[in-house]
N, C-alpha and C positions, 0 to 999 in steps of 0.2 A: 504493499500500500503505500502511496507518495502522498506525504503531509503538503499542501500547498498553501502559499502565502495568500492572504486574501486580497492583495493588491498584484498577483502575478498574472502575467500575459501567457497565453499558449500560440504557438506558432506552428503551424504546418506549412509544407512548402514544397513545390512539385515542379518536374520543367516537361515540356511536351512541345512537339510540333504537329499534334494533330488532336483529335477530340479524346478527352480523359477524364475519367472517372476516378474521384478520390474520398476515401472515406475517413474521417476523422472523429475525434472522441469531444463533448464537451463535458468536463467532470462536474460542472455546477447543476444545480436543481432548478434555474429559471432560462427560460428562452431570453435569447440576446436579440435584440430590434430595436426600432426607433422609439418606443416605449419605455426604455431602459432607463436607468440615471444618467445625469448628465455626464457623470465620470465614465460611462460605460465604452467598451471599445468592440467593435466589430469592422474589421476591415478586409478588405481583398485586393491585393497590391498586385497589378499585372505589369511586368516589365519585359520589354522585348517588341515584336513588330506582328502585325496582323493586317489581314484586308477585311474580315468581318468577326467579330465575338460574342459568343454568349456564356454567361455563366450563369447555371443553373444550381440553386441549392435547395433542397428539398422540397423540389416542385414548383419555386419561385423561380422566374428567370429575369436576366436582364440582359439586353443587347445592346452592344455599342454599335452603331451602324456607320462608323466612319473609319475607315483604313487609317493605322496610326502606326507611331513608332516611339517608343520612351515608357511612360510610365501612367498606367492608368490605376485611381483609386476608387473603389466603389467603398461609401462610408456608410454602412448600413444604421447605424445610430442618427449621423446627421443628415441621412438621406443625400448624399452628395456623390457626383461622379466628377473626378478630376482629372483630366487628361495633360499630363507636364505641367500641374498646377492650376489650370484653367478649369473653369466651370464646362462642363461637356455634358450636361443634362440635356441640352436641347438636340444633342444625336444620340438621344438613349431612350429605347424604348422597353415596354415590358412591366414588370411590377414594381412600379414606381412609386405606387402608392403604398407599397408594404416594404419594398428593397426585398433584403435576402436574409429573413430570420434564421439564426442558429437555433436548434433545439437541444433539451438537454438529452446526453447521450450519443450514440451514433448519428452524425450527418453525412450526406452524400452529396458531393460538390461535382458537377460536370461543367468541364469547359470544353467549348466546340467553336468552329468557326473554318475560315479559310486563311490559308498562307501563314499558320501559327507558327512562331518561335519564340516561346514565350515562359517565363518562370512567373509561377504564382505562389506568393504569400498569404495565407490567412492568419490574420492576427486578431486574437479576441480575449477578452478579459470573462471569465465563468462568473456567474454571479449564482448566489445563494439565496433562499428564504432566511 
């Protein structure tokens, strides 16, 4: 059993050049989403290049529909999409009313698109009741 500090972040990281599904665990007891406390953390950082890209997490999907190179950040707490530090929400479709919640226990993330050459980092802070 691993004891975790209350303020610890969890990182999961993978690289892909095509569609890939990755399962990661949230050890917390609460979902992490836009309703989480202000100090909450749930980001998906994508670094690299793509022509199209869709991120699906537990059935909710966000598609960034503009070819890009650099860093794409999906901030699931503040409901923001940043491309190289600039607001990219206007080029985003999908679950923009909920973004991509992380549930307690196992979570399945799928990244798909065309011309993918990316590294994906999932960074979140587990929450407990």
